[in-house]
C-alpha positions in Angstrom: 66.3 85.4 45.8 65.1 88.9 45.2 65.8 91.0 42.1 65.8 94.8 42.1 64.5 97.1 39.4 65.8 100.1 40.4 64.1 103.8 39.3 67.2 105.6 37.3 68.5 108.2 39.7 68.3 106.3 42.4 71.6 104.6 42.6 73.0 108.2 43.0 71.1 109.5 46.2 72.6 108.9 49.7 69.2 108.1 51.3 68.6 105.3 49.1 72.1 103.9 47.9 72.9 102.2 51.6 69.1 100.3 51.4 70.5 98.9 48.0 74.1 98.3 48.8 72.5 96.1 51.7 70.1 94.2 49.6 72.8 93.7 47.3 75.4 92.4 50.1 72.5 89.9 51.1 72.5 88.3 47.3 69.4 90.5 45.4 70.5 90.8 41.8 70.0 94.1 40.2 68.4 93.8 36.6 69.9 96.4 33.8 67.4 96.5 31.6 64.9 99.5 31.5 62.4 98.1 29.2 59.8 95.6 29.1 61.1 92.9 27.3 64.7 92.8 28.7 63.2 92.6 32.0 61.5 89.3 31.1 64.9 87.9 29.7 66.7 88.8 32.6 63.9 87.4 35.0 63.2 83.9 32.7 67.0 83.8 33.2 66.8 84.0 36.9 63.9 81.9 37.5 65.4 79.0 36.0 68.2 79.1 38.3 66.3 80.0 41.3 62.8 79.0 41.4 61.8 81.3 44.7 62.1 84.8 43.6 60.3 88.1 43.8 60.9 91.2 41.9 61.5 94.4 44.0 60.2 97.7 42.5 62.6 100.2 43.7 60.9 103.2 43.0 57.4 104.9 42.7 54.2 103.9 40.6 56.1 104.1 37.2 58.6 101.9 38.7 55.5 99.3 39.8 54.2 99.6 36.6 57.1 98.8 34.7 57.9 95.4 37.5 54.5 94.5 36.8 54.3 94.2 33.6 57.6 92.5 33.5 57.0 89.5 35.7 53.2 89.3 35.7 53.1 86.5 32.8 56.1 85.0 34.7 54.2 84.2 38.1 56.6 86.2 39.9 55.7 88.0 43.1 56.2 91.9 43.6 57.1 93.7 45.8 58.1 97.4 46.8 60.4 99.5 48.7 58.9 103.4 47.7 61.5 105.4 46.6 59.4 107.5 44.2 57.7 111.1 44.3 54.0 109.7 44.2 54.0 106.4 45.8 50.6 106.0 45.9 50.7 102.2 45.2 53.2 101.3 47.9 50.9 103.2 50.4 48.0 101.5 49.6 49.8 98.2 50.5 50.8 99.9 53.5 54.2 100.2 52.7 54.9 104.0 53.5 58.5 104.3 53.5 61.7 102.1 52.7 61.9 100.9 56.4 58.5 99.3 56.3 59.5 97.8 52.8 62.4 96.0 54.1 60.5 95.3 57.2 58.0 94.0 54.9 60.4 91.1 52.9 61.7 90.0 56.5 58.1 89.5 58.4 55.3 90.1 55.9 54.0 87.4 53.2 52.8 88.1 49.5 49.2 88.3 48.9 47.0 88.0 45.9 45.9 91.5 44.4 43.8 91.9 41.5 45.2 93.5 38.3 44.2 95.8 35.4 44.9 95.0 31.9 44.4 97.6 29.3 43.5 96.5 25.4 44.7 99.1 22.7 42.7 99.3 19.4 46.2 98.3 17.8 46.5 95.3 19.7 48.7 96.2 22.5 48.1 95.0 26.1 49.5 96.8 29.2 49.0 95.6 33.0 48.4 98.2 35.9 48.3 98.0 39.8 46.8 101.4 40.5 44.6 103.7 38.2 43.7 104.3 34.5 42.6 107.3 33.2 41.7 109.5 30.2 41.1 113.1 29.6 42.1 115.8 31.8 44.1 113.9 34.5 45.6 112.1 31.6 46.8 115.3 29.8 48.1 116.5 33.6 50.2 113.5 33.8 51.7 114.1 30.2 52.4 117.7 31.0 53.9 116.8 34.8 55.9 114.1 33.4 57.9 116.6 31.3 58.9 118.9 34.4 62.0 118.2 36.5 60.6 119.7 39.7 58.9 119.7 41.8 58.1 116.5 42.9 55.0 114.6 44.0 51.9 116.2 44.6 53.1 119.6 44.3 54.4 118.6 40.5 50.9 117.4 39.9 49.4 120.4 40.9 51.4 122.4 39.0 50.8 120.6 35.9 46.8 120.7 36.7 46.8 124.8 36.8 49.2 124.8 33.9 46.8 122.4 31.5 43.8 124.3 32.7 44.3 126.6 29.8 43.1 123.5 27.3 40.5 122.1 29.6 37.8 120.6 27.2 35.6 117.8 27.2 35.5 114.7 24.8 32.3 112.9 23.5 32.7 109.3 24.4 31.4 105.9 24.5 31.4 104.3 27.6 30.8 101.0 28.2 30.8 99.6 31.9 29.9 95.6 31.8 26.8 95.4 29.8 25.8 99.1 30.0 26.4 101.7 27.7 26.2 105.4 27.7 27.2 108.3 25.9 28.6 111.3 27.2 30.8 114.6 27.3 33.4 113.5 30.4 36.0 115.7 31.5 37.7 112.8 32.7 37.2 109.0 33.3 39.1 107.2 36.2 39.3 103.1 36.1 40.5 101.9 39.6 42.4 99.1 40.8 43.6 100.8 43.8 42.7 104.2 45.3 44.7 107.3 44.6 47.2 108.8 42.1 49.4 112.0 42.1 50.8 111.5 45.8 47.4 110.9 48.0 44.5 112.5 45.1 41.5 109.9 46.3 40.0 110.2 42.6 38.5 106.6 43.4 38.2 106.8 47.2 36.7 103.5 47.7 38.4 101.5 45.1 39.3 97.8 46.6 42.0 96.0 44.8 40.9 92.3 46.2 37.3 92.7 45.3 37.4 91.3 41.7 36.1 95.3 40.6 36.8 98.4 39.3 35.8 101.6 40.5 35.2 104.0 37.9 34.7 107.8 38.6 33.3 109.8 35.7 33.4 114.1 35.5 31.2 115.3 32.8 31.7 118.5 31.4 32.8 121.4 33.6 34.3 125.2 33.6 37.4 125.6 34.5 36.4 127.4 37.7 34.5 124.7 39.1 37.4 122.0 38.7 39.5 124.5 40.5 36.8 124.8 43.4 36.4 121.0 43.3 39.8 120.0 43.2 40.7 120.2 46.8 38.2 117.6 47.9 40.0 114.9 45.9 42.2 114.5 48.9 39.7 113.0 51.0 37.0 111.8 48.2 34.5 114.6 49.1 34.3 115.3 45.2 32.4 111.8 44.3 29.6 114.0 45.9 29.4 116.8 43.3 26.4 116.4 40.9 29.0 116.5 38.2 30.7 113.9 39.1 29.3 110.0 38.9 30.8 106.2 39.9 30.1 103.1 39.4 31.6 99.4 39.6 32.4 96.7 36.8 34.7 93.9 35.6 34.9 95.5 32.4 35.2 98.8 30.7 35.8 100.2 27.2 36.4 103.5 25.7 34.9 104.2 22.2 34.1 106.7 19.5 37.0 108.9 20.1 40.6 108.6 20.6 41.4 110.0 24.3 45.2 110.0 25.7 45.1 107.0 28.4 47.9 106.6 31.3 47.7 103.8 33.8 50.1 104.2 37.4 51.5 107.5 36.0 52.4 106.2 32.7 51.8 106.9 29.2 50.1 103.7 27.6 49.0 105.5 24.3 45.2 106.7 22.9 42.1 104.8 22.8 39.9 103.4 21.8 40.6 101.2 24.3 39.2 98.5 26.8 40.0 97.2 30.5 39.5 94.3 32.4 40.2 92.9 35.9 41.8 90.1 36.6 40.6 89.0 40.5 43.7 87.9 42.6 46.2 87.6 39.8 49.7 88.6 41.3 51.0 88.1 44.7 52.2 91.0 46.2 54.5 91.5 49.3 52.5 94.0 51.7 51.6 95.5 54.8 48.5 95.7 55.9 46.7 97.6 53.5 45.1 101.0 54.1 41.7 100.4 52.6 41.6 96.2 53.3 42.2 94.4 56.3 
């Protein structure tokens, strides 16, 4: 049995309405809640009546994020039909369009993937599928989420150039596993998958099946340098710049400040925060992922 978590507004778009209507006609149940607690209650009730249940996120990365936080602790498998703007997670698992999403439900199978978990200083806990970040890119996300258009990468890039006027680095204490360092960072990205913002490969070799995060750190940079290096993010060439460093690890903490934190394009809160990888923690219906055989 499938339960559908549908991005608000998707019902009204004709190119998606037929897909949703067909799934409902085949027995899928549309969830009504729009927040984690309510969704959990709905899923618990459905699972009590149907032991074999999967949750389909019909939307973009934000919908995937909400779906994961609703179903993860209930041991419910996750599927994705991309109906959002960025759709970075869907692309990572090989589901590049709604047709492939539907085909995956027919011919694919759920496969274990790693999950990230963020623990804020106030005790809140959030799971994430793709990339968590703080610094400039989180501030760009904050600005982009306030725009009604354009969509996808264009929306993100507009926000980048408007946010440049307030570009600043933050002094942070960063711990990756047992190693600790203090520096002034423009941004830090902690990745389970490799891209955000509609294809920006900030952590180009991140692998959601290896039990580790890939961490990309950008030191203090000028506005002009950021603009020059930005295009390289689309193929991962930015990681060769001397102001960019990378590491891998299973645990990350960011302290000594209260940076804004985003994950999967959604606002999480402010640090200090810690990040843990949970290996093989959720099963996701997927086509062949772009970064994994």
